[in-house]
N, C-alpha and C positions, 0 to 999 in steps of 0.2 A: 469799142464797147464801153459803155458807161455803166457804172454800178451806182445805183441810188440807195442810199442808206437813210432810212427814216429815223428820225430821232423821236422817240416816244417820250413825251413829257409825263412823268408820273408825279402823282401827288406825294407828299411827304408820307411814306409808308413807315409806320412804326412796328417794330417786331417786339413780341413779349405779351404779357398779360396786364390787364388793367387791375386796379385794386379791388374792384367789385368782383371780378372773376376769381381772384384769389380768395376773397372772403367767402364766396359761395362754395368753393372747393373745400375750404376748411370746415364749414358748417356740415357739408355732406359727409366728409371724412369723420367728423366728430360723432355724428349719428351712427355711423358704422362701428366706431370704436365702442360706443355705449352699448350697442347690441352685443358685441363680442364680450364685453365685460359682464353683462347679464348672463350670457351663456356660461361663462367661466364660473360665476358664482353658483349657478345651478349644478354645474358639473362637479364642483368641489363638494357641495353638500351631498349629492347623490353618491359620490365616491366614498364619502365618510359613512353614509348609511349602509352601503354595501360592505364596508369594512366591519361595521358593528354586527351585521348579519353573519358574516364569516366567523367572527369571534364567538357569537352565540352558538353556532353550529360546532365549532371546535370545543367549546366548554361542555356542551351536552355530550359529545362523543367521549370526551375525557372522563366524564362521570360514568358513562356506560362501561368504559374500560376498567375503572376502579371497581365497579359492581361485578364484572366478570372475574376480577382477581380475588374476590371475597364471596364465593358462592354460599358459604354457610350463613353469613349474615343476610344475603339476598333471600335465601329460602326462609330465613327467620323473620323477614319483614323489616329488618333494621334500616333498609334504604328507602322505605316509604317516609318521605320527609319534605318539609320546606326548609331549604338550606338557610342556616343562620351562622354568621361569623362567630368564631370562638377562639380559644387559646389552648385547648386540650392538646397534649403531646402524646404521640406514640413513638417511642424510640427504645433503645436498648436499656436505658435507665428506668423507664416506666412502660413496659410492654402492654399492649392492649389485647383484649379478647376480640372475637369476631364482631360483636355488636359495637364495642367501643371504637374499633377501627372504622366501622361504617359511619359512626358519628363524627370521627376525625375527618374522614373523607368528605362528609357533608360540610364541615366547617371550612376545610381547605377550598372546596368548590365555591362556597359562599364568599370567601375572601377574594377569589379570582373573579367571580361575577361582579363584585363590588368595585374591583380595580379596573376591569376592562369594559364594563358596560354601564352607561348612565342609568341609575336606579335599577340595576340588574337584580333579579330575583329568580331562584330556581326551585322547582318542585319536582318530586318523583312520586309516582303512584304505580306500584307493581301488583299484578293480579296473577295468581297461580290457578289455572283452570277456572277462571272467572271469580275467584274469591281472594281476599287478601291473605298473604302468607301468615302462618302461625309462628309465634316465637319458638325458637329452638326445636324445629321438627327433625333435625338431623344430628347424628352424633358427629364428633369431630372427625375430619377426614384422616385417613391413614393410607399407607401403601396398599393395604389389602381392601380398603373400602373407600374409594374416591367419592367425591360429591357428585351426584348426577347433575346433568344440565338442567337449568331452571326451566320448569314446565309451565311457562306463562309469558306474559308480555309486561313490559314496563313502559310507562309514558313519562318521558322527561320533557318538562316544559320550562322554557327560559323566557322571561319577559324583561323588557327594558324600554326606555324612552328614546325616540329619535326627534330631533328638532328639524322640522321641515320649513318653518318660517322663523322670522327673527324672534317672535315672542310666543310661539306655540309649539307644543310637543305632541307627538303622536305615540301612543303606547303600541308596542310591537310584541308579538308572541311567536316563538318558534317551538314547535312540538315535534318530538322525535319518539316514535313508537318502535321499540326494539325487543328482541328476545335475547337478553344477555347471556 
């Protein structure tokens, strides 16, 4: 029995990639990376804008808590304001009355808005039974005569600027309507 083995003549087969194939792969890969970089830029910007919205909500809730803690000034309309920064102090050395404490709260709120939001401005408008509260409608609270719950609603508005493009800003507004 004879076994015949054929010898196959093969051409010089090179294994690997040509330079053109490598260049095409690099170009395709580069376009993919550019797309991912664009998505990352948009993602970072949207994440920052979400952070600003969270801060605006936190600051509005903070002011509502301050209003709940000072119901005499709330009933007296002292919280109807556009917040403006200031340096008034309410401490043991110079105690405040109810209206001065409301003004101090507004100044502190304005300082926080200025620090945490770009071009941040806050306004409050309270209505008791559809009309603005009148100054000093209530006597000072005591153990025997607590301050009643505010019979109305307050609209707390926070505005700021978001940058959605390199050179353009969009004004944003967050409105919170509460019964403090």
